[in-house]
C-alpha positions in Angstrom: 103.6 99.2 97.1 100.0 98.7 97.3 97.6 97.2 95.0 95.5 99.8 94.1 98.4 101.6 92.2 98.7 98.2 90.0 95.1 98.4 89.1 95.1 100.6 86.3 97.9 98.8 84.7 96.5 95.8 84.8 93.7 97.3 83.1 95.4 98.2 80.7 97.2 95.3 80.1 94.1 93.2 79.8 92.3 95.8 77.8 95.3 95.4 74.9 95.2 91.9 75.2 91.4 92.1 74.2 91.5 94.6 71.7 94.6 92.5 70.3 92.2 89.8 70.3 89.9 91.7 68.4 91.9 92.2 65.7 92.8 88.7 65.3 89.1 87.7 65.3 88.6 90.2 62.4 91.5 89.1 60.6 89.9 85.3 60.2 86.8 86.9 60.1 84.5 83.9 61.6 82.8 85.8 63.8 82.1 89.6 64.0 80.0 89.9 66.4 83.0 88.5 68.7 85.3 91.1 67.1 82.6 93.7 68.4 82.7 92.1 71.9 86.7 92.0 72.0 87.0 95.5 70.9 84.3 96.8 72.6 86.0 95.6 76.3 89.2 96.1 75.7 88.5 100.0 74.9 86.4 100.1 77.8 88.9 98.7 80.0 92.0 101.1 78.5 90.1 104.3 78.8 87.4 104.1 81.1 88.0 101.3 83.7 91.6 102.3 83.6 91.0 106.0 84.0 88.6 105.7 87.0 91.1 103.5 88.7 94.0 106.0 88.1 91.9 109.0 89.4 90.7 107.1 92.6 94.5 105.8 93.1 96.0 109.5 93.1 93.1 110.6 95.7 94.4 107.8 97.8 98.1 109.0 97.8 96.8 112.3 98.4 95.0 111.5 101.9 97.7 109.0 103.1 
């Protein structure tokens, strides 16, 4: 199994971690800009990066 097939799962895991950190930051209420940064980065990783990587890995499997 190649690393290219694991990249979308890694991106989703990192995105979920950042979303969790953002929610924790919102709970503590210390730094609102850090909450926005964590949430935006996590959601970007989950929806955009993981989607691009999944599409790329599916194209890669077709050409093999």
